[in-house]
C-alpha positions as CSV (number, residue, x, y, z in Angstrom):
1,M,-1.5,-17.6,-0.1
2,I,-3.9,-20.6,-0.2
3,N,-0.8,-22.3,1.9
4,L,-0.9,-19.4,4.4
5,L,-4.5,-20.1,5.1
6,K,-4.1,-23.7,5.3
7,N,-1.1,-23.2,8.0
8,M,-3.9,-20.8,10.0
9,K,-6.3,-22.4,12.4
10,F,-9.1,-20.7,12.9
11,S,-11.9,-21.7,15.3
12,R,-14.3,-20.2,13.0
13,P,-13.5,-19.3,9.4
14,N,-13.7,-15.4,9.4
15,W,-10.5,-13.7,8.9
16,V,-8.9,-10.2,7.2
17,E,-6.4,-10.1,4.6
18,I,-4.2,-7.3,4.4
19,D,-1.8,-6.8,1.4
20,I,1.4,-5.0,2.8
21,N,2.4,-4.5,-1.2
22,K,-0.5,-2.2,-1.4
23,I,0.1,-0.4,1.5
24,K,3.7,0.2,0.3
25,G,2.2,1.2,-2.9
26,N,0.1,3.6,-1.8
27,V,3.0,5.4,0.0
28,K,5.1,5.5,-2.9
29,E,2.0,7.3,-4.7
30,I,1.3,9.8,-2.0
31,S,5.2,10.3,-1.8
32,K,5.2,11.0,-5.7
33,L,2.3,13.4,-5.4
34,I,4.0,15.4,-2.7
35,G,7.6,15.5,-3.9
36,S,10.5,14.7,-2.1
37,K,11.0,17.7,0.6
38,T,7.9,16.8,2.2
39,K,7.8,13.9,4.3
40,I,5.2,11.6,5.6
41,I,3.6,11.1,9.0
42,A,2.3,7.6,8.6
43,I,-1.0,7.8,10.9
44,I,-1.5,4.3,12.5
45,K,-3.9,4.7,15.5
46,D,-6.8,2.6,16.2
47,N,-4.6,-0.7,15.3
48,G,-3.8,1.1,11.9
49,Y,-7.4,2.0,11.2
50,G,-8.1,-2.0,11.7
51,H,-5.0,-2.9,9.5
52,G,-3.0,-4.2,12.3
53,A,-0.4,-1.0,13.5
54,A,2.7,-3.1,14.2
55,E,2.7,-5.0,10.9
56,I,2.2,-1.6,9.0
57,A,5.1,0.3,10.8
58,K,7.5,-2.4,10.0
59,S,6.5,-2.5,6.7
60,L,7.3,1.2,6.2
61,L,10.3,1.5,8.8
62,K,12.7,1.4,6.0
63,D,10.9,3.9,3.6
64,N,12.6,6.9,3.3
65,S,9.5,9.0,2.5
66,V,8.4,7.9,6.2
67,W,9.5,10.5,8.7
68,G,7.7,8.4,11.7
69,F,4.1,7.6,12.9
70,G,1.5,8.7,14.6
71,V,-0.9,7.4,17.0
72,A,-3.6,7.9,19.5
73,S,-2.4,7.0,22.9
74,N,0.7,5.7,25.0
75,E,-0.3,2.4,24.8
76,E,-0.6,2.6,20.8
77,G,3.0,4.2,21.0
78,I,4.6,1.8,23.6
79,T,3.1,-1.5,21.3
80,L,5.3,0.1,18.3
81,R,8.6,0.4,20.5
82,E,8.2,-2.8,21.9
83,N,7.8,-4.5,18.3
84,G,10.7,-2.6,17.4
85,I,9.9,0.3,15.9
86,T,12.5,3.2,16.3
87,K,11.0,6.1,14.1
88,P,9.8,9.1,15.6
89,I,6.1,8.3,17.3
90,L,4.1,11.2,17.5
91,L,0.8,11.6,20.4
92,L,-1.6,13.2,18.4
93,G,-3.9,14.1,21.3
94,E,-3.9,15.8,24.4
95,F,-2.1,13.7,27.2
96,Y,-4.5,12.5,29.9
97,P,-4.3,11.9,32.9
98,R,-1.1,13.5,33.0
99,N,0.7,11.0,35.5
100,Y,1.1,9.1,31.7
101,L,3.9,11.5,30.7
102,K,6.8,10.1,32.1
103,E,5.8,6.8,30.6
104,S,5.4,8.7,27.5
105,I,9.2,10.1,28.0
106,Q,10.4,6.8,28.8
107,F,9.6,5.5,25.3
108,N,10.4,8.2,23.7
109,L,7.1,9.0,22.4
110,T,6.7,12.7,21.2
111,P,3.8,14.2,23.5
112,T,1.3,17.0,21.5
113,I,0.9,20.5,23.7
114,V,-2.7,21.9,23.5
115,S,-2.8,24.6,26.0
116,F,-0.5,26.7,28.0
117,E,-1.4,24.7,31.3
118,S,0.2,21.5,29.3
119,L,3.3,22.8,28.6
120,E,3.9,23.4,32.6
121,F,3.1,19.8,32.8
122,L,5.3,18.2,30.1
123,S,8.2,20.3,31.8
124,N,7.4,19.2,35.4
125,S,7.6,15.5,33.8
126,S,10.4,15.8,31.8
127,L,12.6,16.8,35.0
128,K,11.6,13.7,36.7
129,A,11.9,11.4,33.3
130,S,14.9,13.2,31.2
131,P,16.4,15.4,33.4
132,A,19.6,15.4,31.2
133,K,18.2,16.4,27.8
134,P,15.5,18.2,26.4
135,V,12.2,16.7,25.6
136,K,10.6,17.5,22.3
137,F,7.0,18.2,21.7
138,H,4.7,19.2,18.9
139,L,2.1,22.0,19.3
140,K,-1.4,21.8,18.1
141,I,-2.9,24.9,16.5
142,D,-6.7,25.0,16.2
143,T,-7.4,27.0,13.0
144,G,-11.0,25.5,12.5
145,M,-11.5,22.1,13.9
146,G,-12.7,23.8,17.3
147,R,-11.2,20.9,19.0
148,I,-8.1,20.9,20.8
149,G,-5.0,23.3,20.6
150,I,-4.2,26.9,21.0
151,L,-5.3,29.9,18.6
152,P,-2.9,31.3,16.1
153,S,-3.2,34.6,17.8
154,D,-1.9,32.9,20.8
155,V,1.0,31.6,19.4
156,S,3.6,34.5,20.1
157,R,2.5,34.5,24.0
158,F,3.1,30.7,23.6
159,I,6.3,31.1,22.6
160,D,7.3,33.8,25.1
161,K,6.0,31.5,27.6
162,L,8.2,28.2,26.4
163,K,11.4,30.7,27.1
164,E,10.7,29.6,30.3
165,Y,11.0,26.2,30.1
166,K,14.7,25.3,28.7
167,N,14.2,21.3,29.5
168,L,11.8,21.3,26.4
169,K,12.2,21.8,22.5
170,M,8.8,22.5,20.3
171,E,10.0,20.2,17.3
172,G,6.9,20.7,15.6
173,V,4.0,23.0,14.7
174,F,0.7,21.3,13.8
175,T,-3.2,22.1,12.8
176,H,-5.9,19.6,11.9
177,F,-8.6,20.2,8.8
178,A,-12.2,19.9,9.4
179,S,-13.5,19.6,6.1
180,A,-10.8,19.3,3.5
181,D,-13.0,16.5,1.7
182,C,-15.8,19.0,0.8
183,N,-15.4,22.4,1.7
184,V,-13.1,24.5,-0.5
185,D,-13.3,28.0,1.3
186,Y,-13.1,26.5,4.9
187,T,-10.0,24.4,3.9
188,L,-8.1,27.6,2.3
189,E,-9.2,29.8,5.3
190,Q,-7.4,27.2,7.8
191,I,-4.4,27.1,5.5
192,N,-4.0,30.7,6.0
193,E,-4.3,30.9,9.8
194,F,-1.9,28.0,9.8
195,K,0.1,29.9,8.2
196,R,-0.2,33.4,10.2
197,A,0.9,30.8,13.1
198,I,3.8,29.7,11.0
199,K,5.2,33.6,10.5
200,S,5.0,33.7,14.1
201,V,7.1,30.9,15.0
202,N,9.7,31.9,12.1
203,D,9.5,35.8,13.6
204,A,10.5,34.3,17.1
205,G,13.7,33.1,15.7
206,I,12.7,29.2,16.6
207,K,14.9,27.1,13.6
208,N,14.1,23.3,12.3
209,V,10.7,23.5,13.1
210,L,8.5,21.0,11.3
211,F,5.3,22.1,10.0
212,H,2.4,20.0,9.2
213,A,-1.6,20.4,8.4
214,A,-2.4,18.0,5.9
215,N,-4.8,14.7,6.2
216,S,-5.4,12.5,3.3
217,A,-8.2,14.3,1.9
218,A,-5.9,17.8,2.1
219,L,-2.7,16.0,1.0
220,I,-4.6,15.3,-2.7
221,K,-6.3,18.2,-2.9
222,Y,-4.4,21.1,-1.8
223,P,-0.5,21.3,-2.3
224,S,-0.5,24.5,-0.5
225,S,-1.2,22.5,2.5
226,H,2.1,20.2,2.1
227,F,4.3,22.1,4.3
228,S,7.3,19.9,6.2
229,L,5.6,16.5,6.6
230,V,1.9,15.7,5.8
231,R,-0.5,13.1,7.6
232,P,-1.9,10.4,5.5
233,G,-4.6,7.9,7.3
234,I,-6.9,6.6,5.3
235,A,-5.1,6.7,2.0
236,L,-2.3,4.9,3.3
237,Y,-5.1,1.9,3.3
238,G,-6.3,2.6,-0.3
239,L,-9.7,3.7,1.0
240,M,-11.1,7.1,-0.5
241,P,-11.4,10.3,1.6
242,F,-13.8,11.9,-0.6
243,K,-15.4,11.4,-3.9
244,G,-13.3,11.2,-7.4
245,V,-9.8,10.6,-5.5
246,E,-9.2,8.4,-8.5
247,K,-8.7,11.7,-10.7
248,F,-5.8,12.7,-8.8
249,I,-3.7,9.5,-7.2
250,K,-4.2,5.6,-8.0
251,L,-4.8,4.1,-4.6
252,Q,-5.1,0.4,-3.7
253,P,-7.4,-0.6,-1.3
254,A,-5.7,-3.3,1.2
255,L,-7.7,-5.1,3.3
256,S,-10.2,-7.8,2.1
257,W,-12.5,-9.5,4.6
258,K,-13.4,-13.2,4.3
259,T,-15.6,-16.0,5.5
260,K,-17.1,-19.1,4.5
261,I,-20.5,-20.7,4.4
262,V,-20.9,-23.0,7.6
263,F,-24.5,-24.0,6.8
264,I,-27.0,-24.2,3.9
265,K,-30.7,-24.9,3.8
266,K,-33.3,-25.3,1.8
267,V,-35.9,-22.7,3.4
268,P,-39.7,-22.7,1.8
269,I,-41.9,-19.9,0.5
270,G,-43.6,-18.1,3.5
271,K,-40.8,-18.7,5.8
272,S,-39.0,-16.1,7.9
273,I,-35.5,-16.0,8.8
274,S,-33.4,-14.4,11.6
275,Y,-34.6,-12.2,14.7
276,G,-38.0,-10.5,14.3
277,C,-39.0,-12.0,11.3
278,T,-38.0,-9.0,9.3
279,F,-37.3,-11.5,6.1
280,T,-39.9,-14.1,4.7
281,A,-38.9,-15.9,1.5
282,R,-40.9,-15.2,-1.4
283,R,-40.3,-18.2,-3.3
284,N,-38.3,-21.5,-2.3
285,S,-35.0,-20.3,-1.0
286,L,-31.5,-21.3,-0.6
287,I,-29.9,-19.8,2.5
288,A,-26.2,-20.1,3.7
289,T,-25.4,-19.2,7.1
290,F,-21.6,-17.9,7.7
291,P,-19.8,-16.9,10.9
292,A,-19.7,-12.9,10.8
293,G,-22.0,-10.5,12.6
294,Y,-22.3,-7.5,14.3
295,G,-19.9,-9.2,17.1
296,D,-17.3,-9.1,14.7
297,G,-17.9,-5.5,13.4
298,Y,-20.3,-6.8,10.5
299,N,-22.7,-4.0,10.8
300,R,-25.9,-5.1,11.7
301,K,-27.3,-2.0,9.6
302,L,-26.8,-4.2,6.5
303,S,-30.0,-6.4,7.8
304,N,-31.9,-7.2,4.7
305,C,-30.0,-4.7,2.7
306,G,-26.1,-5.6,2.2
307,S,-24.5,-8.2,0.0
308,V,-21.7,-10.5,-0.1
309,I,-19.9,-12.4,-3.1
310,I,-19.9,-16.3,-3.2
311,N,-18.5,-18.2,-6.5
312,N,-18.2,-14.9,-8.1
313,H,-21.6,-13.9,-7.9
314,K,-23.5,-11.4,-5.4
315,A,-25.6,-12.8,-2.9
316,P,-28.2,-10.4,-1.0
317,V,-28.1,-10.3,2.9
318,V,-31.2,-11.4,4.2
319,G,-32.7,-11.1,7.5
320,R,-31.1,-9.3,10.7
321,V,-27.4,-9.5,11.3
322,T,-26.7,-11.5,14.4
323,M,-24.1,-11.3,16.8
324,D,-22.0,-14.1,15.6
325,L,-23.9,-15.1,12.4
326,T,-25.3,-13.6,8.9
327,M,-27.7,-15.3,6.3
328,A,-27.5,-14.9,2.6
329,D,-30.0,-15.7,-0.4
330,V,-27.8,-17.9,-2.4
331,T,-30.7,-19.4,-4.3
332,D,-29.1,-17.9,-7.6
333,V,-25.6,-18.7,-6.7
334,P,-24.9,-21.9,-8.9
335,G,-23.1,-24.6,-6.6
336,A,-23.3,-22.8,-3.7
337,Q,-22.5,-25.3,-0.6
338,A,-21.0,-25.3,2.9
339,G,-17.2,-24.4,2.7
340,D,-17.4,-21.7,-0.4
341,E,-15.6,-18.7,0.6
342,V,-17.8,-15.8,1.1
343,I,-16.3,-12.0,0.3
344,L,-17.5,-9.4,2.8
345,I,-15.2,-6.6,1.6
346,G,-13.2,-7.4,-1.5
347,S,-12.8,-8.6,-4.8
348,S,-13.6,-11.7,-7.0
349,E,-11.6,-13.5,-9.9
350,N,-14.3,-12.1,-12.6
351,G,-13.9,-8.5,-11.1
352,L,-17.0,-8.3,-8.6
353,K,-16.3,-5.8,-5.9
354,I,-17.6,-4.7,-2.2
355,T,-16.0,-2.0,-0.6
356,A,-15.4,-0.7,2.5
357,D,-17.2,2.5,0.8
358,N,-19.8,0.7,-0.3
359,I,-20.9,-0.6,3.1
360,A,-20.4,2.9,4.6
361,E,-23.1,4.6,2.1
362,K,-25.6,1.4,3.3
363,C,-24.8,2.1,6.6
364,G,-24.9,5.8,6.4
365,T,-21.3,6.2,7.5
366,I,-17.8,6.7,6.6
367,D,-15.1,4.2,5.1
368,Y,-12.8,4.8,7.8
369,E,-15.7,3.4,10.4
370,I,-16.2,0.0,8.4
371,V,-12.7,-0.8,8.9
372,C,-11.9,0.6,12.3
373,N,-15.1,-1.5,13.6
374,I,-13.6,-5.1,12.4
375,N,-13.1,-6.7,15.8
376,Q,-9.5,-8.1,17.3
377,R,-11.5,-11.5,17.1
378,V,-11.3,-11.8,13.5
379,P,-7.5,-12.6,12.6
380,R,-5.6,-10.6,10.2
381,I,-3.2,-12.5,7.6
382,Y,-0.5,-10.4,6.0
383,V,0.2,-10.6,2.3
384,K,3.5,-9.6,1.0
């Protein structure tokens, strides 16, 4: 790893390390939990939750437990195809504008149908882009998320309408849970609603349909939600979909975010730090500056409340986080000097940790947002 870093050329020392083996290990843990009959759609939208979609997809390409990948847009799917990804790629959202449907079909991306109207648009596009063979799609059912999809009560009518379109094939049917992490009754109600939709499909005599519902929280807490496929997102990356997840499954965070001290100075008592003078030194202090700020995705809400790890010691963030630079008080960090590594997310040799969840709590958000917001100007390094 050290040699790898020496070979990397950074204009500013600020980088993310992704441990591919930990992601593979998380997939194995998920597969063990759900059993061999249920396969995985690895959700790698938003550049793999900030971890790098193409590299993650490549690492899972030969894993038989992974059926395919889920993304949010044509662009994400096309990037995967251009990187040699041959497994199914499901476009999870509504296709809009609809003129991009032809492109979806050309790159063998599987669209999601969310309404009767989109069924007709897909049929027209498939006749132009793939007249020789039926185009596969997945149908989205709204069982309680209140976002996109048809209602379970409309499934039978949808299937009757589908019979008019011989150029389309319903490969899958799925739903999404609103609160599998925290609301048992509502989640069980959604599962039952989805089972009603499944019954409508089966009663219509449609064979070999893939049913899927479970996100990370549901696949861990609700075995009855597994069906043909599950759709882990945050769990792939070893982050926690709910408190106490370690009681059910052993996941390992794959991402570390690091930088280095680029400047260090003595600040006398009574002097202020950063914009707005929100921090004033109460003692003669040693202040380190490192090149990570809100322009990189290091949240501005960490001003005067965040912490970093330097030389196996935690150091508090002082003053406002700026666009490109942040300051930490290293007065109590022995031997701190320019060039020392700064851990923003990750673990030190002596076991100190700063997790995405720790940061999320301080920022009043979720760990998903913390890792997704790490900007693309921060290089990703893959450890294998």
